[in-house]
N, C-alpha and C positions, 0 to 999 in steps of 0.2 A: 343483566348484571353479571359481571365476571366474578367468580369465586376463586380466590387464590388457593393453591394447594396448601395443605396443612404444613408441609415441610418448608415451603417458601415463606409462608406467613410467620412461622416460628423463627426462622433465621433472621428475617427482616426485623421483627419485633425485638428480638434479643440484641441485635446490633444497634437498633435505635436507642435502647436503654444505655448501652455502652457508649454510644456517640454523645448522649446527653451528659455522660460523665467525663467527656473529653478523652476517651480512650481509643477512638477510631481516627486514623490518619487519612489524609486526602489521597486520592489517586495521583499518580505521576504520569505525565504524558510528554511526548515529543512529536513534532510534525516534520515529515519529509514531503516537500512539494516540488513537482517537476513542472517545467515550462519550456517550450521550444523558443529559441531565438529566431526571429524572422526579420526580413527586410521590409521596407516601406510598402512593398507591393504584396505582402503576404506570402512570400516565398521563403522556404526554410533557409536559414543563414548558411552560407558556404564559408564563412570566416572562422578562424580558430577561436577557441574559448578565449575571451579577452584577458590579456596578461594583467590588466589593471584589476582583475578580480582575484588574482593570486593563482597558486598552483592547484589545479583540480585534483591532483593526486593526494596532496597533504593538507589542504584547507579543511578545517573541521565543519564548516557551515556552508560553503559554496563549492559545489563540484559539478560533475555531469553524470548522467545515467548512461544510456547506451551510446548516444551520439555526441559528437563534439558540439552540436547545436542544442542539446537537451539539457538545460540548466537543472540542477537539483539543489534545493535549499534544505538545510537540516538545522532544526532548532535544538538548543539544549533541552534538558528535562526540566519541566516545571510542574508545580502543584496546582497552579491556577491557569486555566485555559487562556485568560486574557493576556498573561505574560508571554505565553508561547506565540499568540497571535501578534503581539507587539514586536517581538523579536523578528518574526517572519516578515512583518511589514517593513521593518528597517532593512532587512536583507534586500528587499525589492527596491527601496529608496536608494540604498547604496549602489545597487547594480545599475539603476537608471542614470546615476551620475557618471557611469563609466561606459555605457553602451552606445554612445553617440546617437545615431539615427535608428538603431535597431529596436525592436519591440519584443515583449514577452507574450507569446500566444496564450490567450486565456482559456482555450478549450482543450479537452482531452484528445479528440481526434485532430490529427495534424493539419498544418497549413498546406499551402500549395506545394506539391512535390513534382519532381521531374524524373520519375523512375527510381529504381532501387539505389543507384549510385549517387543520387542527390542527397541522400542521408549520410553525412560523413561519420565514420566510426571514430570514437574518441581516442585520442593519442595521449598516453600518460607518461611519455618519456622513455629513457633508455634503461632504467633500473629493472631488475628482474620482476619486481612486483608490478611495475608499470607495464612491462611487456606482457606479463601474464593477463592483466586486465584487458589489454588490446587483443591478444590472441583469442581470449574467451569471447570477445565481441565479434571477432572474425568468424568464429565457430557458429555464433548465433545467426550471423548473416548467411552462412553456408546452409544451415539447417532450416531456417524460417524466413530468411530475407530481412532486409533492413527496415522496410516500410512498417512492419508490425512493431518494430522497436522504437519507432518515432512517436508512439502513443504516450501520452502523459497522464499522470494521476496524482493522488494524494495517498501517502502511506501514514498511518496513524499508530504510534507506539504507546502502549499503556501498560503500567504495572501497578500492583498493589503494594503498599508499604509492609514491612515485616510485622509491624505491630498488628495490622489487620489480619495477616495470615495466622499469627499466634492466636488471636481471638477466635478466628474461624475454626482452627484446629481444636481449641478448647471447647467451643460450642458443639463440635461434632464428636466430642469425647474420643479424640484420636491422638492424645498427647504422646503416646509411645512411638508414633511414626516420626522419623526425623523430618524437620521442617522442610528441607529441600525436596524430599520425596512427597510430602503432603502437598506442598505448593505446586510441584510439577503435575501431580495427579489432578489437582483441582483446576489448574490452567487447561489441561487437556479436556476436562469436563466442560469448561467454558467454550473451548474450541468446538467440541461436538455440538453443543447447542447453537453456536454461531453458524456452523456449517448447515444445520437444519433450518435456520431461520434468516440467513443473510439476504434472502430475497427481499426482506422488508427494507433493508438499507438500499438495495438496488432500486426498488420502486421509489422510495422517498427522495433519494439523492442522485439517482442516475441522471446524467445531463448530456448524454452523447447520442442523440437521436438523428443527427445529420452529419454529413461529411462531404469533403470536396472530392470530386470524381477522380482526381489524381491519386487518391488512396488506392484505387483499383486500376492499375495501369494496363491490365489485360483488356480493358474495355467491356468485360462481361458485367452484366447487371444481375446480381443475386435476386432471387424472387422476393426476399424480404425488403428490398429497396425500391423506391419509386423516384422519378425525376421531379425535382422542384423547379429547376431551370437547367440551362445547358451545363452548368458547372457543379451543381449541388444535387446530392442524393439524400433522401430522407427515408425514415421508417416510421410509419404513421403511429404505431402503438408501442414502439420500442422505448426502453428506458436507458439502456447502456450498451450501445454498439461496441464500446471498448471492451466490455466483458462478454461479448457474444463470440461466435465462431469467426467473426471478422477480426477480432482483436486477440487478446492474450489467451489463446487456446492451443493445445498441443495433443495430437492424437496418440503419439508414442507414449507420452507421460500418463495417459489414461489407464494404461495397463499396470501402473504401479499400485493402484488400489490402496492409497493411504487414507485410512478412516479415522486416524487420530484417537485410537482407543488407549494407547499407552506411549510413553516416551520411548521405551525399548523398541516397540514396533515401528515407530516413526523413524528413529535413528537407523535401525537395521535395514529398513526399506530404502532409505536414501543411500546408505553405504552400498547396498546391493546395486543401486542404479548407477552410481559413479564408478563401479567396478565391472559392469556387465556390458560387453560390446553389443552394438546394434548394427545389423547388417547394412541397412541403408546408409548409416553414417560411415561405416567402414568403406563403402564404395566411394564416398566423397573424398576420402584420403585425409590423413592427418598432417603430413609434412611432404612438401615437394622440394627436394634439394635442401636449401637452408631456410626455406620459407614455411612457417607454420600456418596451416589452414584452420585448425581447431586444436584444442588442448588434448583431446583424445576422441575416440570413436564410440564412446559408451553412451548409454541411455541419457545420462546427464554428464556434461563435462565437469561441472562442480555443482555443489548443492544449490547455489543461488539460481540455477537454471530451472528448478522445480517451480512451476506456477501454481499458486493457490491464493484464495481470497483472504486467508489468514495464516500466519506462521507463528510457531513458538520460537522464541529467540533467547540468546544469552550472549553478552559481550564476550568476544574471544580474546584470548591471550596470544602472545607471540608463538608462532609455529603451531597453531591450533585451528582446526576447521570448526565451522558452526556446530556440526553434529558432535564433535568431540567435546566442545564446551558444554553442550546440553547434557551429554552423557556423564561428564565429570562433576558438574555442579548444578544441574537441573535447570528448569525453565526460569528465566528472570523476568521476561515481559512477553507480550504478544504484539504482533504487527498486523494491523488491519489493512488490506491491500485492494479492496474492491471499490474505492471511492473515486468517482469522476471529479474532475475540476468543474466547478460551477462557473461558467464564463461570466455570469452576471455579478459575481462577487470578486472584488479586486485580488483577494488571496486564493480564490478557488474554493474556499471553505470559510465558515464564520463560527462564532462562538456558540450560538444556539445549536448548530449541527453537532459541534463537539460535545456539548452537554447532553444532547439526545443520544449520541453514540456511547458516551460514558454510561448513561443509564441502561442502554441496551446491553452493554457488556457486563454490567453488574447483574442484570437480570439473567443473562446467560450463565453467570457464575453461581448465583444463588439458587437457581432452579434445578430440579432434579435432571440429571443428564446420563441416562443409561448408555452403555456401550452400544456401538453401531454394529449390528449383525451383518453378515455377508450380503444378504438380500437387500438391506437398506443401503449398504455401501455402493452396490451396483447402480442405485438410482438416486444417489445423494444429491446430484447436481440437477435433477430433472426440474424441480420447481424453479431453481435459479435460471435455467435456460429459458423456461417459459416467461419469466418476468423480464429478463433482459430483452427478449424479442417481442413480447406482446403484453407487457405489464399494464398498459393503459387500455387494453381491450376490455370493454364491459362484459364480454362473454367469457373471459378467462376464468378458469377454475384451477386451483392448486390441489395437490393430493396430500391430505393429512390423515395418517392412520387408516387408509383405505376409503376415506370420505373426501368428496370434492368440496372445496371451500373457496369463496371469493376472497380477494385480497382485502377488501373492506371489512369483511366479517372476521377473518382470521387475524389480520393485522390489528383490528380494533381490540380484539381480546388480548393480544400481546401488549399493546400500548396501555391498556387498562391495568394489567399486571405490573407494567413498568412504573405506573403511578406510585405504587407503594415503595418501589426502589428509589424513585425520585425524592420522595419524602425523606428517606434515609439519607441520601446524599446531601439534601438541602439542610440537614441538621448541622452540617459542617460549613455552611455558607451564610453570607448576609443575603437576606431575601430568599427567593425560591427560584433560582436560575434553572434548575433541572425541571421542575414542574412547569415553569414558563416555556421552556423549550418544547416539552411534550405538547402543551396547549397550542403553541404556535405552529408546530409541524404536523400534528396528527390530522388536521382537516384535509391534508392531501390524500388521506385514505378514502374519504368520501367524495373528493372532487379531483380527479386526475389532472384537470387543467391547471392546478396549482403546482404541480411537480416541475422541477427544472427542465426535464425532457420535453414536457408539453409547452412550457414557456418558450423554449428555443424554437420549436416549430411554429408557434403562434406568432412570434416576432418575425420569422422568415416570411410567413404568409402575409402578415399585415404590411410589412415594409417592402416586400418584393425583392429584398436584397438576396444575394447569394450567401452561402455559408462563409466564404472568405471575406466578403465585404462586411458582413455583420461582425465577425470576429476582429477584423481590422479596426472597425469603428470603436468597439469596446476596448481593444488594446490601446488605441491612441488616447482615449479618455482616461484609462487607468494609468497609463504612463505619465500623462500630464498631472494627474492627482498625486502620484508618488513623487514627481519632481518638485511639485509645489509645496509639499508638506515637509517640515523639518524632521531630522533624525534625532534620536536621543544622543546628546553630545558624547557621553562616555562610550556608547555603542559605536558611534562613528569612529572614534579614536581606536577602539578595539579592532574594527574591521580594517582600518588602515594598517595597523600593526600586523594583522594576520596575513595581509597581502605579502608583506616583506618576509615574515617568518616562514610562511608556507613555501615560498620560492626557495629560501635558504635550505629548508628541509629537503626539498626535492633535489637541489644541487648536491647536498651532502650524500643523499642516498646514491645518486649516480656516480659521484666521485669515489665512494668507498666500495662500489660494487666490484667484486673479484670473481664470483662464481659464474661459470658458463651457464647460459640459460637452459640448455638441455639438461644439465645436471641439476639445476635448481628445480626444474619441473619434475624430474624423476624423483627427487628427494621429497617434494611436496606430496606427490601421490603415494609414495611409500608411507609417509606419515599419516596421510588421510585414511589409509587402510587400518591403522592401529586402533584397537579398542582402548579407550581411556577409562580407567577405573575412577571411582569416586575419590576426589582429592580431599585432603584434610581441610578443615575450616580455616579460612583466612581471617585476619583481623577485620572486625565489623560484620562478619557473617554470623548467623544465628543457628543454633542446633535444632 
């Protein structure tokens, strides 16, 4: 039987009482979901982003990530997960009415590729903002190659309402601390706990245990992979190859040592990285004649290049970098970035998973979260690496405070503590959706065969299909279902309007552009080096 810490129990019990009084607001969340466009043979699409979807530079909900072929859908912020899922589903329905014979790849690991150049870099037009986005992507190609950038995933954005922050500050007897400072400090506490325990999400929701051999064009077969057939490589105990050293990893960035102990440490480390040259990148060159190869030769071209499984975020204003926004007004929300697409789910994610993640994030927030000392920072990702590569290995043991623990034992303790958090969140809902999500998903801890990564391998083994054949089969069925189901009429009208208005916005940007791109870029990085002081409160902000 798990015994909750006294501090966690106290926080939950006091918040439950306030929730019963109607004083606790709901979490707010938004979903960003990526998906490659592919042709009918499972090859990455070589066609431009469909004009019928609007401008990828200015459309608020349909854009691209790295590649011209990598669709990215962005929902508005909602208090109810089902509303975000409904909007995301309609984005898919709208797209399939415009995609002709193309499909949206349902997996995180990409479709059939034909080398680095088969991944087209996204083109955002001739405005300086659009050119900067393209040059940044050219720099990513130069540094890491395009193939890594063809991997897709789900990013999940979550924030707590101000009334909940006010209650937490009052419960902590910390009312003299300005709300934005208290909120930022507590968000960083959440992030530290997340970083210590994100292996649990990777185990439960990792869904990339197989890939097409074209993802490794060198022909080399890493030791962690085995052949399923001529075209498919698998990793028997892996949960998320996307999050392994085959996916979004960068050796240069590891020396940054960002441990998320404070906002100032985080911002200053990123500012140092975007201002510090790196010899290997200098050798690659920044500009040849009039052709830009990368934005600069520094450790990071811009802050977005920093890879992490979670980020503190703040909506930026005009002429402001992400770090400057954080520095001036504090953390507004967090972005969870470690989620694979589940190919067996039409949207790559479903509501029970969202409810589970919400409960996990609240557990991270309400649990004690000491600062991360240097020795822990050095090994912060060790458990995560073990889980992405061997998470379903019965012999695997993770390290907790000097002791080795199985995923089932340690994960079971965490989920048991999350049960009390689920009860708190369910006080704001009809029924018990958070408790039900924990009950539905926690059996995966005791039975690895229930995890998406295991289901993927089992399906490949039972059917004899290749990775591409299986994903194509799922993609075709999902496409048919999206085409056959109606859209919300008001939303369909909105999407039609956004196609036109987004194109007009891009045309206006390009027509009004007067500044030389070199001057624009120099001015951007000059501003990026500025330290932004705390700004006065704006209308609607709370002290």
